[in-house]
C-alpha positions as CSV (number, residue, x, y, z in Angstrom):
1,X,2.3,59.7,-53.0
2,X,4.7,59.1,-50.1
3,X,2.3,56.7,-48.4
4,X,1.7,54.7,-51.6
5,X,4.8,52.6,-52.3
6,X,3.3,51.3,-55.5
7,X,3.4,54.8,-57.0
8,X,6.5,56.2,-55.4
9,X,9.3,53.7,-54.7
10,X,11.3,54.2,-51.5
11,X,14.5,54.8,-53.5
12,X,12.9,57.4,-55.8
13,X,14.9,60.6,-56.2
14,X,12.9,63.8,-56.0
15,X,14.4,66.5,-58.1
16,X,13.7,70.1,-57.0
17,X,14.9,73.6,-57.7
18,X,16.6,75.6,-55.0
19,X,13.5,77.3,-53.6
20,X,13.0,77.5,-49.8
21,X,9.2,77.4,-50.0
22,X,9.1,74.4,-52.3
23,X,11.6,72.5,-50.2
24,X,9.6,73.2,-47.1
25,X,6.5,71.9,-48.8
26,X,8.3,68.7,-49.9
27,X,9.7,68.2,-46.4
28,X,6.3,68.8,-44.8
29,X,4.8,66.2,-47.1
30,X,7.5,63.8,-45.9
31,X,9.3,63.3,-49.2
32,X,12.8,61.8,-48.9
33,X,15.8,61.6,-51.2
34,X,15.4,65.2,-52.3
35,X,18.1,66.4,-54.7
36,X,18.4,70.1,-55.3
37,X,19.3,70.7,-59.0
38,X,21.7,73.2,-60.4
39,X,21.9,74.8,-63.9
40,X,23.5,72.3,-66.3
41,X,24.4,69.8,-63.6
42,X,23.8,66.3,-65.2
43,X,21.9,63.7,-63.2
44,X,22.3,60.0,-64.1
45,X,19.0,58.1,-63.8
46,X,19.8,54.5,-64.9
47,X,20.6,54.7,-68.6
48,X,19.3,58.3,-69.0
49,X,21.1,61.6,-68.2
50,X,18.8,64.5,-67.1
51,X,20.2,68.0,-67.2
52,X,18.4,71.0,-65.9
53,X,18.7,74.1,-68.1
54,X,19.1,77.5,-66.5
55,X,16.3,79.4,-64.8
56,X,16.4,83.1,-65.4
57,X,13.3,83.9,-63.4
58,X,15.4,85.5,-60.6
59,X,16.7,88.2,-63.0
60,X,15.7,91.8,-62.2
61,X,13.4,91.9,-65.3
62,X,11.5,88.7,-64.6
63,X,7.9,88.8,-63.6
64,X,8.3,85.9,-61.2
65,X,11.0,85.3,-58.7
66,X,10.7,81.5,-58.3
67,X,13.1,79.2,-60.2
68,X,11.8,77.3,-63.2
69,X,14.2,75.0,-65.1
70,X,13.9,73.4,-68.5
71,X,15.0,69.7,-68.8
72,X,17.4,68.0,-71.2
73,X,16.9,64.3,-71.4
74,X,19.5,62.1,-73.3
75,X,20.1,58.4,-73.6
76,X,23.4,58.9,-75.4
77,X,21.8,58.6,-78.9
78,X,19.0,61.1,-79.0
79,X,18.3,64.2,-76.8
80,X,15.1,66.0,-76.1
81,X,14.7,69.4,-74.4
82,X,11.5,70.5,-72.7
83,X,11.8,74.3,-72.3
84,X,8.8,74.3,-69.9
85,X,8.2,78.0,-69.2
86,X,11.8,78.9,-68.7
87,X,13.3,82.0,-70.3
88,X,16.1,81.4,-72.8
89,X,19.0,83.5,-73.9
90,X,21.9,82.9,-76.5
91,X,24.2,81.6,-73.8
92,X,21.8,78.9,-72.8
93,X,21.4,77.8,-76.5
94,X,25.2,77.8,-76.9
95,X,25.7,75.7,-73.8
96,X,23.1,73.2,-75.0
97,X,24.9,72.9,-78.3
98,X,28.2,72.3,-76.6
99,X,26.7,69.5,-74.5
100,X,24.5,67.7,-77.0
101,X,25.0,69.1,-80.5
102,X,21.7,69.3,-82.4
103,X,18.6,68.7,-80.2
104,X,16.5,65.9,-81.7
105,X,13.1,66.9,-80.2
106,X,12.2,70.2,-78.7
107,X,9.2,71.1,-76.6
108,X,9.0,74.9,-77.2
109,X,7.0,77.6,-75.5
110,X,4.3,78.8,-77.9
111,X,1.8,81.0,-76.1
112,X,2.4,84.1,-74.1
113,X,-0.3,83.8,-71.4
114,X,-2.5,86.8,-70.6
115,X,-3.8,85.4,-67.3
116,X,-3.8,88.7,-65.3
117,X,-4.9,91.0,-68.0
118,X,-8.6,90.7,-67.4
119,X,-8.5,91.4,-63.7
120,X,-6.1,94.4,-64.2
121,X,-7.9,95.9,-67.2
122,X,-4.8,95.4,-69.4
123,X,-4.9,95.2,-73.2
124,X,-5.9,91.9,-74.8
125,X,-3.3,92.0,-77.6
126,X,-0.7,89.4,-78.4
127,X,2.6,90.4,-76.7
128,X,4.5,90.4,-80.0
129,X,7.9,90.9,-78.6
130,X,7.5,87.9,-76.2
131,X,5.9,85.7,-79.0
132,X,8.8,86.5,-81.3
133,X,11.3,85.3,-78.7
134,X,9.6,81.8,-78.9
135,X,10.1,81.7,-82.7
136,X,13.7,83.1,-82.4
137,X,14.6,80.4,-79.9
138,X,13.6,77.7,-82.4
139,X,15.5,79.4,-85.1
140,X,18.7,79.7,-83.0
141,X,18.4,76.2,-81.6
142,X,17.8,74.5,-84.9
143,X,16.4,71.2,-83.6
144,X,15.5,68.3,-85.8
145,X,11.8,68.5,-84.7
146,X,9.8,70.8,-82.6
147,X,6.4,70.6,-80.9
148,X,4.4,73.2,-78.9
149,X,4.9,72.6,-75.2
150,X,3.5,73.9,-71.9
151,X,0.2,75.8,-71.3
152,X,-1.8,72.5,-71.5
153,X,-4.7,73.8,-69.3
154,X,-7.9,75.8,-69.3
155,X,-10.1,77.5,-66.7
156,X,-13.1,75.7,-65.2
157,X,-16.4,75.7,-67.0
158,X,-17.8,78.5,-64.8
159,X,-14.9,80.7,-65.8
160,X,-15.1,80.0,-69.5
161,X,-15.1,83.7,-70.3
162,X,-11.5,83.8,-69.0
163,X,-10.5,81.1,-71.4
164,X,-11.4,83.4,-74.3
165,X,-9.0,86.2,-73.1
166,X,-6.1,84.2,-71.8
167,X,-4.6,82.1,-74.6
168,X,-3.9,84.4,-77.6
169,X,-2.0,81.8,-79.6
170,X,-3.1,78.2,-80.4
171,X,-0.9,75.3,-81.2
172,X,-2.0,75.4,-84.8
173,X,-1.3,79.1,-85.1
174,X,2.2,78.6,-83.7
175,X,2.9,75.7,-86.1
176,X,1.7,77.8,-89.0
177,X,3.8,80.8,-88.0
178,X,6.8,78.6,-87.3
179,X,6.6,76.9,-90.8
180,X,7.1,80.4,-92.4
181,X,9.6,81.7,-89.8
182,X,11.7,78.6,-89.6
183,X,10.8,76.3,-92.6
184,X,13.8,74.1,-92.2
185,X,12.6,72.7,-88.9
186,X,9.7,70.1,-89.0
187,X,7.0,70.6,-86.5
188,X,3.6,69.1,-85.4
189,X,1.0,69.7,-82.7
190,X,1.4,67.6,-79.5
191,X,-1.2,66.8,-76.9
192,X,-1.5,64.6,-73.8
193,X,-1.8,61.0,-75.1
194,X,0.4,61.6,-78.2
195,X,3.6,59.5,-78.3
196,X,6.8,60.8,-80.0
197,X,9.0,58.1,-81.6
198,X,12.5,59.5,-81.7
199,X,15.5,57.8,-83.2
200,X,18.7,58.9,-84.9
201,X,17.2,58.6,-88.4
202,X,13.5,59.3,-87.9
203,X,11.1,61.2,-85.8
204,X,7.3,61.0,-85.9
205,X,4.3,61.6,-83.6
206,X,1.8,58.9,-83.1
207,X,-1.5,60.6,-82.1
208,X,-3.3,59.4,-79.0
209,X,-1.4,56.1,-78.8
210,X,-0.3,56.3,-75.2
211,X,-1.4,53.3,-73.1
212,X,-2.1,55.3,-69.9
213,X,-3.4,58.7,-70.9
214,X,-5.8,60.1,-73.5
215,X,-7.5,63.4,-74.4
216,X,-11.1,62.5,-73.3
217,X,-12.7,65.3,-75.3
218,X,-11.3,67.8,-77.8
219,X,-12.6,71.0,-76.2
220,X,-10.0,73.3,-77.8
221,X,-12.8,75.5,-79.1
222,X,-13.2,76.7,-75.5
223,X,-9.9,78.6,-75.6
224,X,-10.3,80.3,-78.9
225,X,-9.1,83.9,-78.3
226,X,-12.2,86.1,-78.4
227,X,-11.7,88.8,-75.7
228,X,-14.8,90.7,-76.7
229,X,-17.1,87.8,-75.7
230,X,-19.7,88.2,-73.0
231,X,-18.4,88.7,-69.5
232,X,-20.5,87.9,-66.4
233,X,-20.7,90.2,-63.4
234,X,-18.7,89.5,-60.2
235,X,-20.6,87.3,-57.8
236,X,-19.9,85.6,-54.5
237,X,-19.1,81.9,-54.7
238,X,-20.9,81.2,-51.5
239,X,-24.3,79.5,-52.1
240,X,-25.4,78.7,-48.5
241,X,-27.4,81.6,-47.1
242,X,-26.2,81.2,-43.5
243,X,-22.5,81.2,-44.6
244,X,-23.2,84.2,-47.0
245,X,-24.7,86.3,-44.2
246,X,-21.6,85.5,-42.0
247,X,-19.2,86.4,-44.8
248,X,-21.0,89.7,-45.5
249,X,-20.8,90.5,-41.8
250,X,-17.0,90.0,-41.8
251,X,-16.7,92.2,-44.9
252,X,-18.9,95.0,-43.6
253,X,-17.2,95.0,-40.2
254,X,-13.8,95.3,-41.8
255,X,-14.8,98.1,-44.2
256,X,-16.8,100.2,-41.7
257,X,-14.5,99.7,-38.7
258,X,-10.9,99.1,-40.0
259,X,-10.5,100.0,-43.6
260,X,-10.1,103.8,-43.4
261,X,-7.6,103.5,-40.5
262,X,-5.4,101.2,-42.6
263,X,-5.7,103.6,-45.5
264,X,-4.6,106.6,-43.4
265,X,-1.6,104.6,-42.1
266,X,-0.5,103.5,-45.6
267,X,2.9,104.7,-47.0
268,X,1.0,105.3,-50.3
269,X,-1.4,107.9,-48.8
270,X,0.6,110.9,-49.9
271,X,0.7,109.6,-53.5
272,X,-3.0,109.0,-53.6
273,X,-3.5,112.5,-52.2
274,X,-1.1,114.2,-54.6
275,X,-2.9,112.7,-57.6
276,X,-6.4,113.7,-56.2
277,X,-7.5,110.1,-56.5
278,X,-11.1,109.2,-56.0
279,X,-11.1,105.5,-55.0
280,X,-14.1,103.2,-55.2
281,X,-14.4,99.8,-53.6
282,X,-17.4,97.7,-54.8
283,X,-18.4,94.5,-53.0
284,X,-20.5,91.9,-54.9
285,X,-22.7,89.5,-53.1
286,X,-25.4,87.1,-54.2
287,X,-27.5,90.0,-55.6
288,X,-26.8,93.7,-55.8
289,X,-23.4,95.2,-55.1
290,X,-22.4,97.8,-52.4
291,X,-20.1,100.7,-53.0
292,X,-17.8,102.7,-50.7
293,X,-15.7,105.6,-51.9
294,X,-12.7,107.6,-50.6
295,X,-11.9,111.1,-52.0
296,X,-8.2,111.6,-51.6
297,X,-8.4,115.0,-53.4
298,X,-10.3,116.8,-50.6
299,X,-8.4,119.2,-48.4
300,X,-9.2,117.6,-45.1
301,X,-8.5,114.1,-43.9
302,X,-9.9,111.4,-46.3
303,X,-13.1,109.8,-45.1
304,X,-15.0,106.7,-46.1
305,X,-18.2,107.5,-48.0
306,X,-21.0,105.0,-48.6
307,X,-22.0,105.2,-52.2
308,X,-20.8,106.8,-55.4
309,X,-19.2,110.3,-55.8
310,X,-19.6,110.6,-59.6
311,X,-15.9,110.1,-60.3
312,X,-13.5,107.1,-60.2
313,X,-9.8,107.2,-60.6
314,X,-8.9,104.0,-58.9
315,X,-11.3,101.1,-58.7
316,X,-11.5,97.6,-57.1
317,X,-14.4,95.3,-57.5
318,X,-14.4,92.0,-55.5
319,X,-16.8,89.4,-54.4
320,X,-17.7,89.0,-50.8
321,X,-16.4,85.5,-50.7
322,X,-12.9,86.6,-51.9
323,X,-12.9,89.7,-49.7
324,X,-13.7,87.7,-46.6
325,X,-11.0,85.3,-47.5
326,X,-8.4,88.1,-47.7
327,X,-9.6,89.5,-44.3
328,X,-9.5,86.1,-42.6
329,X,-6.3,85.0,-44.3
330,X,-7.8,82.0,-46.0
331,X,-7.1,82.9,-49.6
332,X,-4.3,84.5,-51.6
333,X,-4.0,87.0,-54.5
334,X,-2.7,84.2,-56.6
335,X,-6.2,82.8,-56.6
336,X,-8.3,86.0,-56.2
337,X,-6.8,87.7,-59.3
338,X,-7.4,84.6,-61.5
339,X,-10.8,83.5,-60.4
340,X,-12.8,86.2,-62.2
341,X,-14.1,87.7,-59.0
342,X,-11.6,90.6,-58.7
343,X,-11.3,93.4,-61.2
344,X,-9.5,96.7,-61.1
345,X,-8.7,99.7,-63.3
346,X,-7.2,103.2,-62.9
347,X,-7.5,106.5,-64.8
348,X,-5.2,108.8,-63.0
349,X,-4.6,112.5,-63.7
350,X,-4.2,115.7,-61.7
351,X,-6.0,119.0,-62.4
352,X,-4.7,122.4,-61.3
353,X,-5.6,126.0,-62.1
354,X,-5.3,126.0,-65.9
355,X,-3.3,122.8,-65.9
356,X,-3.8,119.1,-66.5
357,X,-1.1,116.7,-65.4
358,X,-0.6,113.1,-66.3
359,X,1.5,110.8,-64.1
360,X,4.7,109.0,-65.2
361,X,4.4,105.5,-66.5
362,X,5.7,104.0,-63.3
363,X,2.6,104.2,-61.1
364,X,4.0,102.0,-58.3
365,X,4.0,104.8,-55.7
366,X,0.3,105.9,-56.1
367,X,-1.6,103.4,-58.3
368,X,-1.2,100.4,-56.1
369,X,-4.7,99.2,-55.2
370,X,-5.5,99.8,-51.5
371,X,-6.6,96.2,-51.0
372,X,-3.2,95.1,-52.5
373,X,-1.5,97.4,-50.0
374,X,-3.5,96.2,-47.0
375,X,-3.2,92.5,-47.8
376,X,0.3,92.4,-49.4
377,X,1.0,89.7,-52.0
378,X,4.3,88.7,-50.4
379,X,6.2,85.5,-49.6
380,X,4.3,85.1,-46.3
381,X,1.0,85.0,-48.2
382,X,2.4,82.4,-50.7
383,X,3.7,80.3,-47.8
384,X,0.3,80.3,-46.0
385,X,-1.4,79.4,-49.3
386,X,0.9,76.4,-50.0
387,X,0.8,75.2,-46.4
388,X,-3.0,75.2,-46.4
389,X,-2.7,72.9,-49.5
390,X,-0.2,70.7,-47.7
391,X,-2.6,70.2,-44.7
392,X,-5.4,69.5,-47.1
393,X,-3.4,66.9,-49.0
394,X,-2.2,65.2,-45.9
395,X,-5.7,65.1,-44.6
396,X,-7.0,63.4,-47.7
397,X,-4.0,61.0,-48.0
């Protein structure tokens, strides 16, 4: 983009949240005129005022720690608000009302994504509390018109089974629920290529009338929520036999020569031992899988055992392509946990003489997966991931 002046004009302003990693990426890509936005700080762009709404992602209860703002856009006559994936509280709604009165057109969150539930063996049920907050925001905001916004994506064809357990709410379902929960607010589906005509007295959506983008194919049937559909086995993504043999060599060398030493040096070792955990690591290649097991319940020092021990309390299954990527530092958990080739579960309890003990709900000190501990999902991993993308983009520019 920087090198193509027809797309990005030299005097263009790049709006960015205050995030060190994102700003480093933009600077590395040689973007200029970067303006860091702040909550509710208006930005004049010709005859339009853009106002970022607050990001609450940095709160202690948020799942993500990166900033994510919504955007208010006003030309002085009408105002739209794109919530994006931002969290909303009553103070934010009150502030929006103070600034612009009644919002004319609202892009609302509508689907609580279940992206990580498959990999982590979590329930495939609609998070009702989260979904209700989306409806409550519309009710409290009271806009003149609302459309479902965000989540306009699906997984690749080879990962279609993940589509069926990731999107528990469709646009039509949200519109239907909203019509009963908030009947006073008109609503309609909204897809790429649709054009919203917004004026003081009238609002309507003109389907697929954009002159630069269209929905090429209505494949919405691919994301119908059916979490009990067929699930394929984990399998390496490496097709080339020579590369596959090399990757398996990397994986076996790590497991047989480094893995147990890292386990014994882990701060989580005492927790695994206390709960008598039998841990199994299963590596999936082009054909059959291979299993290694560690019994943390034995009295002597834990050892790596090739094969199954007849009991599993903590399990990690991963493809050889993703495992070698973690070992060599060429991938990240952000990709590994969402590509369908990593799966984990735990069934943890402790047996004593005449006793059976269940752990507390907070399992962070003993149920963390060993691979997650050895290859920590931290800011350094995220930085390496994004900087790899930066170099790839610059090489293809």
